BALOTOR-562818 format. One record per residue: x, y, z of N, C-alpha, C in turn; residue in three letters. Coordinates in steps of 0.2 Angstrom, whole numbers, plus 5000, padded with zeros to 4 digits. Each point is the difference from the previous one (the first is absolute). Layout:
N
XYZXYZXYZALA
...
END
This chain:
421
414159325109499749945002499750015006MET
500450045005499750015007499350054999LYS
500050044996499450044999499449964997LEU
500249944995499449964997499849955005ARG
500649975006499749985005499450035005GLU
500250055002499550045004499350014996ARG
500050024993499550004996499549955001CYS
500449954998499349915000500249985007TYR
500450025006499949955005500349945000GLY
500650004995500349944998500750005002ILE
500349955004500650005003500349945000THR
500650004998500449935001500249975005TRP
499949955002500149985007500649944997ASN
500750025004500549974999500049955005ALA
499750005005500049955006499649924996THR
499450014997499649974998500149984992GLU
500450044995500349994993499250024997ALA
499850055001499150004995499950075002SER
499450024996499750065000499450025007LEU
499950055001499650015007499550064996GLU
499549995001499350054999499750035006LYS
500250065001499550025006499750064995GLY
499750065004499850064999500350044997PRO
499950034993500550044998499650064997GLY
500450064998499850075000499549994995ALA
500049944995499650024994499349965003LEU
500149965005499349975003499650075006ASP
500350044999499850085005500349995007GLY
500549975001500349995007500550085000SER
499750055005500550055001500649995001ILE
500249945007500649985001500550004995ASP
499849974995500549994995500250054995LYS
499450055000500250064996500450045004TRP
499950025007500650015005500649974999ILE
500149945000500649965000500550034993GLU
499550014995500250034993500450065001ILE
499650065003500250055003500750025004ILE
500049945005500750005004500449974997GLN
500049954994500649974996500050064996TYR
499850044996500350054995500250065005VAL
499950015006500350055003500749985001ALA
500249935000500649995003500449964995ASN
499749994994500349964994500750044996CYS
500549965000500650054996499849994994PRO
499850054996499950014994500350084997ILE
500550004996500350054997499950014995ASP
500050074998499950034993499350035000GLY
499550005004499350004999499950085007SER
499950064995499850065006499550015003ARG
499549954996499450005002500049945007PHE
500349954999500049965005500450025005VAL
500650045001500350045004499450055006SER
499950034993499450055005499549965003ALA
499749954998499449965003500449975008CYS
500649984999500449985006500050065005GLN
500250054996500050065004499550035005SER
499549984995499350025004499649965005PHE
500349934998499749955005500550005006LEU
500650005000500550005006500050055003ILE
500050064997500150075003500750015004GLY
500050045004500650025003499950055008ALA
499949975006499850045003500450075002LYS
500649994998500450095001499950034994ALA
499550004996500050044994499250034999GLU
500150054999499450044999499950024993THR
499350034998500250014993500050085000SER
500150044995500050085000499350045003SER
499649965002499450025002499949995007GLU
500649985002499949975009499649945001GLY
499749964996499849955000500349935003ARG
499949965004500549935001499949954994SER
500449954998499849964998499849955001TYR
499750005005499749945006499350015002TYR
499649975001499450015002499849985006ILE
499850045003499949995008499249955002ASP
500349965002499549945002499450025006LEU
500450035004499850025009499250005000ALA
499950044996499150034999499649934999PRO
500349964995499549964999500049935005LEU
500750005002500149945004499650025008VAL
500250065001499550025006499249975000ARG
499750024994499349984999500149945000ALA
500249954997500049935000500049995006TRP
500649995005500249995006499450005003SER
499450065001499549995003499449974998ARG
500049964994499749974997500249915002ALA
500650004997500149935003500849995000CYS
500349945001500950015000500250004994ASP
500650045001500550024994500449954999VAL
500349964994500349965000500950045002PRO
500449955003500850035002500350024995PRO
499849974993500650034994499750075000ASN
499350035001499850064997500450055004VAL
500450044998500450065003499550065001ASP
499950025005499650075002500450064999ALA
500350024995500450074999500150004992GLY
500550025000500150024992500349954996ARG
499749994995500249924997500050034992VAL
500549954996499950004994499549994997SER
499950024992499449984998500049924999VAL
500449965000499949934998499849975007LYS
500250025005499949985007499350035002ASP
499850064997499250035001499649974996ALA
500149964994499649964995500049925006LEU
500549975003499749955003499850015006GLN
500250075002499550025007499249994998ALA
499950044995499150004997500049934998ILE
500349954997499849944999499849965007ASN
500450015005499949965006499450035004SER
499950074999499350025003499549954996PHE
500050014992499449974997499949935002ARG
500549975002499949935003499750005006ASN
500150025005499750035005499350015001ARG
499850064995499550024998499349944997PHE
500549954997499649964997499849955005ALA
500349985005499949945003500150025010HIS
499850055001499950035007499650055002VAL
499550005003499450035001500250085002PRO
499950044996500150075003499450045003PHE
500250025006499450045002499850064997PRO
499250025000499750054996500350055000TYR
500350025007499950085002500750034998ASP
500549954997500750004998500050014992GLN
499449974997500349994993500050064995VAL
499750055003500050064996500750045001GLN
500450005006500650045001500549944996GLU
500149935001500449974996500050014993VAL
499250014997499950014993500350054998TYR
500050065005500350084998500949994999ARG
500349975006500649984999500349974994GLU
499649935000500149964993500150044995LEU
499450044997500050044994500650055000GLU
500250045007500550044996500749975001ILE
499949955003500849974999499949964991CYS
499549994998500149964994500050054994THR
499750065001500250054996500850045001PHE
500150005006500650025001500749974994THR
499849935000500549974996500150034995LEU
499550054995500250024994500150075001PHE
500150015005500250075001500750025003GLU
500349945003500750035003500550014994ILE
500450045001500550004994500549964997PRO
500049994995500150034995499350004997PRO
499650064999499350004999499949974993THR
499350004997499949974995500050044995ALA
500150085002500150064996500650004997ALA
500649955004500450024998500449954995ASN
500450004994500049954995500549955002ASP
500350015005500549955002499649945006GLU
499450035003499749965002499749934997SER
500149955003499749924997499250014999PRO
499650055003499550004999499650054993LEU
500550035000499850044991500149974993SER
500149935001499949994992499250014997GLY
500149964994499550014996499849934998SER
499249984999499949934996499950034993PHE
500249964995500050014994499849954996ALA
499750024994499549944996500150044992LEU
500449964997500050034993500350074999LYS
499650054998500250075000499950055005ASP
499649965006499950045005500349995007SER
500050055004500349995005499550035008LEU
499949965004499550035004500350005007LEU
500050065002500450015007499550055005ARG
499949955005499650055006499250004997GLY
499650055000499450034997500050024992ALA
500649974997499950044994500649974995GLY
500150024994500449994996500650045000TYR
500649964996500750044998500150004995ARG
500550044997500349994993500449944999ASN
500149974996500549944999500650044998THR
500449985003500950024999500249994994PRO
500550044998500449994995500649985000GLU
500049954995499749954996499549955004PRO
499549984997499649965004499849944994TRP
500149935003499849954998499349975003GLN
499550004997499450005000500149915004PRO
499649975005499949955005499449954998VAL
500149954998499449974998499649975007GLU
500350005004499649975007500250045005ARG
499750025006500050035005500850015004GLU
500250065001500750005002500050055005ALA
500750015005500050055004500650044998PHE
500050065000500550054997500250055006VAL
500549995001500550055006500450034997TRP
500150075004500750034998499850074999GLY
500550045000500050095002500250034993GLY
500250055000500350064993500649975001LYS
500349995007500950015000500249925000ASN
499649945000500449944997499549964996PHE
500349944997499649974996499349965003ASP
499550004995499449975003500149924999GLN
499649955007500149954999499349974998GLU
500049954996499349984998500049925002VAL
499549995003499849935004499349984998TRP
500249934998499349964998499549985008ASP
499550044998499449995006499549954998ALA
500049974996499649945000500449945004ARG
499649965003499049995000499950055007PRO
500450035004499950045005499650084999PHE
500050024995499550054998499749984994VAL
499450045000499550004994499850064998LEU
500050034995499650074997499549984995LEU
499350025003499549984994499950054995ASP
499650004996500050044994499950095002LYS
499850005005500050075002500550015003MET
500749985002500650005003499950005006MET
499549975006500050025006500349925002ARG
500550015004500449965003499749955005PRO
500049934999499949955006500749975002TYR
500049985006500449965004500049915000LEU
500449974999499949935001499849995006LEU
499449955003500049975006500049945002SER
499749964994500249935001500149964992ARG
500249955000499949954995499449945002LEU
499650004997499349965003500149944998LYS
500449984994500149934998500649984997ASN
500249955000500649984995499850004992GLU
499550014999499850014994500250074996ALA
500050055005500350074999499450044999GLY
499549995006499450065002500550035004SER
499850094999500450035005499550065002TRP
500250025005499650055003500350065002GLU
499750054998500350085001499750045003TYR
500250035005499550075003500350074998ILE
499650065001500150054999499950045007ARG
500550045003500150015007499550084999TYR
499749985006499550065000499650024996LEU
499849944996499450024994499450025003ALA
499550034998499350005002499549944996GLU
500449994995499549944996500549964997ALA
499749954996500649944996500750005004ASN
499849985007500750015002500549925000ALA
499549954997500449945000499949974992VAL
500649994996499949974993500449955000TYR
499649954996500349934998500249994994GLY
500649955000500150014993500449945000LEU
499749944993500449954999500349994995SER
500749985001500450014995500849975005ASP
499849924996500749965003500750034998PRO
499950034994500750014998500550055005ASP
499650035004500250045007500649955003LEU
499749944999500449965006500849994996LEU
500350004994500450004996500450065003LYS
499850065003500450065002500149985007LEU
499849955004500050005007500049925001LEU
500549964999500049924998499949985008PRO
499649944999499849985010500749965000ARG
500650015006500549965002499949934998PRO
500449964996499949935000500649965003ALA
500149944999500649965004500549994994GLU
500050034994500550014996500250065002SER
499950055003500250085001500649975006ASP
500049945003500450005004500549924999TYR
500850045001500449954999500149945005ARG
499549965000499849945006500549944999ILE
500449984994500249974999500850005001HIS
500150075001500850015000500150015009LYS
500850005002500050025006500550065001GLU
499650064995500250075001499950035008GLU
499649975004499850035006500649995005GLU
500450034999500650005007500050055004GLU
500249995005500250055006500650034999VAL
500250055005500650025000500649965004LEU
500549985000500449945005500050025008PRO
499849965003499850015008500349945002VAL
500150015007500449955004499749935001ALA
500049955000499849955002499650005006ALA
499349984999499650005005499949925006VAL
500250005005499949935002499449995002GLN
499649964998499349985001499749975008THR
500650015004499949975007500049935000GLY
499949995005499949935004499449975004SER
499849945000499549995004499649934996GLY
499649985002499549944997500150014992PRO
500149944998500250004991499349984997SER
500050024993499149974997500249944999LEU
499449964999499949924998500450004994PRO
500249954998500249984994499549974996VAL
499950034992499449994995500349984994ARG
499849964998500149994990500050074998PRO
500950004998500250074996499550024994PRO
500150055000499850044994500450024994ILE
500049994995500550024994499950054997THR
499350034998499950054995499750055003THR
500150074999499650055002499349995001ARG
499649984994499449984998499749975007GLU
500549945004499749955004500150065006GLU
500450035001500150055005499450045001ALA
499750044996499550044998499349955003PHE
499949964998499549965000500049985007ALA
500449975004500249985005499950055007ALA
500150084998500050055006499450014998GLY
499450014995499450024999499549935003ARG
500449955001499549955004500449985008ASP
500250065000500450005008500449955002ARG
500249964995500449945001500850035000ASP
500150035006500550055002500749975000PHE
500149935002500849995001500449974994GLU
499749984996500349994993500150064995PRO
499750045001500050074997500550045003ALA
500150005007500550045002500649964998ILE
500049955001500849964998500150034994GLU
499550004996500450014993500150084997PHE
499550045006500450074999500650005004TRP
500149975004500750005004500549984996LYS
500149954995500449984996500150064995LYS
499450034996500050054997500550065001GLU
500050025005500250085003500649985003VAL
500349945002500649975000500549994995GLN
499650004994500549994993499950084997GLN
499550035001500150064999499750055005LYS
500850045004499650035005499850065000PRO
500050034994499750064998499250004996TYR
499749945001499550004996499550025005TYR
499750074998499550025006499449964999HIS
499649994995499449965001500049955004SER
500649954999500049955004500150015006GLY
500350055003500150005008499350045002TRP
499750044995499350025003499549955000GLN
500049944994499549935001500249975007ARG
500749985000500149975007499850035008LEU
500150064998499850055006499349975002GLY
499550024993499450005002499749925002PHE
500349954996499849935001500349985008LEU
500550035004500250005006499650045005GLN
499850054998499450035004499449975001ARG
499749994995499449965000499949945002GLU
500749945000499949955004500150015007TYR
500450065002500150025007499350015004GLY
499550044994499450015004499649945001VAL
500049964994499649945002500349965006ASP
500450015004500349965006500050035006LEU
499950075000499850035005499849985006MET
499449964999499749965005500149945002ASP
500649964995499849935002501049995001THR
500450054997500749985001500350065001ASP
500050055004500350065002500650004997GLN
500549955003500850014998500150004993GLY
499749954996500250014993499650054998LEU
499450035002499850074997500450045000ALA
500350025007500550075000500549974996GLU
500449954999500549984997499950024993LYS
499449984997499750024992500050074999LEU
499550045005500150075000500650055000LEU
500549975004500650035001500349984993ARG
500149954997500149984992499850054995ASP
499450015001499750044997500250084999SER
500150015006500250075000500750014997VAL
500549945000500749984998499950024992ALA
499449964997500149984993499550084998SER
499750045004499750054996500650075000PHE
500549985005500550065000500549984996THR
500249954997500349984994499650044994GLN
499550005001499650044992499950085001ALA
500150035006499950075000500550054997THR
500649984998500450054995499949994994PRO
499549994997499850014994500050074996HIS
500350014994500150064997499350034998ASN
499449965000499550034999499650025006ASP
499850055000499650025008499549965001PRO
499549994994499649965002500049935003GLN
500649984998500149935001500349995007TYR
500450045001500250025007499650025005ALA
499450034997499650035007499549935000ALA
499849974995499849935000500349955008GLU
500550004997500449965006499950025007ALA
500250065000499950035007499349995001LEU
499450024998499449985001499949935002TYR
500349944998499949955001500349975007ASN
500750045000500449975007499750045005ARG
499550074999499850025005499449955003SER
499649974998499549954999500249945005LYS
500849984997500249945004500350045008ALA
500250044999500250045006499450005005HIS
499450034998499350005004499749935003TRP
500249954995499849935001500449985007ARG
500850024999500249985005499950045007LEU
499750054999499950035008499349965001TRP
499649984996499349975003500249945002ARG
500549964998500249945002500550015007LEU
500650055000500450015005499850045005THR
499750054998499750065004500850045001HIS
500450014998500750044999499850054999GLU
500050065003499950084997500450014994PRO
500749984999500250024997500049974991ARG
499549965001499849974992499550035000GLU
499650045002499450044998500450084998PHE
500550015004500450054999500149994992GLU
500549954999500149994992499750004997GLU
499349975001499450004996499850074998ALA
499950045003499950095001500350024995VAL
500849995002500650034996500049984991THR
499849935000500149984993499350014997ASP
499550015002499350024998500150074997ALA
500350055005499950094999500649994992GLN
500749965001500350014995499949984994THR
499549945000499749984993499550054997ALA
499750035004499650054997500250065000ALA
500650025002500350064996500549994994GLY
500149945001500449974993499650014995ARG
499549975000499550004994499450005001PHE
499750044998499250015000499449954997TYR
499849965005499649945000499450015004ASP
499350004998499649995006500249955005HIS
500149944998500149965005500549995004LYS
500650044998500550035006499850055004PHE
499650034998499850075005499349965004LEU
499649964999499549975003500449965005SER
500649974999500349945004500350065006TRP
500450044998500450055005499450045005SER
499550034997499350015003499849955006ASP
500049944996499549955006500649995006PHE
500649994998500450005007500250075003LEU
499950055000499850055003499350015003LYS
499449984998499550005003499949965004GLU
500449945001500049945003500649965005ASN
500250075004500749985004499949955005PRO
500549975003500049965006499750035006PRO
499649955001499650025008500450015005SER
500150055005500450005005499749945005ASN
END
């Protein structure tokens, strides 16, 4: 599900109890492709030598070197030096030896800078040279593609044919022909793995490989590209049936009517003292609470979720929704009632704290991310340095707990905008 969410850019907003649509990998978002790589690098999958090989390749190990003496890590220093002469380098880019997944993330950061920041002409050639070296090094570090245990050493398969690199391979014995594109990986000393490669890979009638670049529309119009092709680089395919292989996330995929989203037991949180909220007509159903939140009718929605979490203290999404409403209401009151705004923001921090011990790292990171924003708002209101420090700590922890572009962007924003002396 997490991979399909990133492919389509669709996520479940537990706070609003609705699906959200943003740019997805199939829309051409490189950020989402990077998120997929980051997820695969850390996902707990047992029993697949190929996935284990991918994770070793992506994560590496600083202390290890291959028999050829080359490091598992990529040296970004030359690229960063050339980059820094042209424009600023984001603080999350490490100017040293980094893992493959971090190098891919750094190259993506460079792509964003190059697309939006004017580069001086006299630096472009040097930047291009170092970027090219860094990109090709990704496919040269150990384990090399010549090694059967490398994740880069597999083959594309279709019917009775295997395609590897620039040539064909003999099919292994025994071999069951595949009716649609597949990825075959494995060496002589261990069993081969066969993975369905559609809709991500397309082999034409001449066995030329194309990689999926985007899904052009919901009717099933796909666009593929061939790497370094001198001609016919783009291939269009209209095939709605491919959508069945990679279904779009729908509300029915989420257990929205059950109370399964619980957190580990934590100590009860005091919501603090201060001005009380005005009494409004009570809300009796979740649908009414969601509607009130969307309409920014905060008081009755907050009272409803307070009662919900009192009855179910380990209800993760309930604490998230309560914290979100408290934070947004506090922000609205910052210019008109600072006392009540501060109380609401501190209550918001307490509510998000109740949601942080969730067993799923994505949900835990989401709570930390939201708590960071509440701390930051408190800092903007009270100017207490500790609040900004807490915001930075929570943002960094969220980005380290689960890779999501919004977590990383928020952490970078805080680093790039420290309090002025």
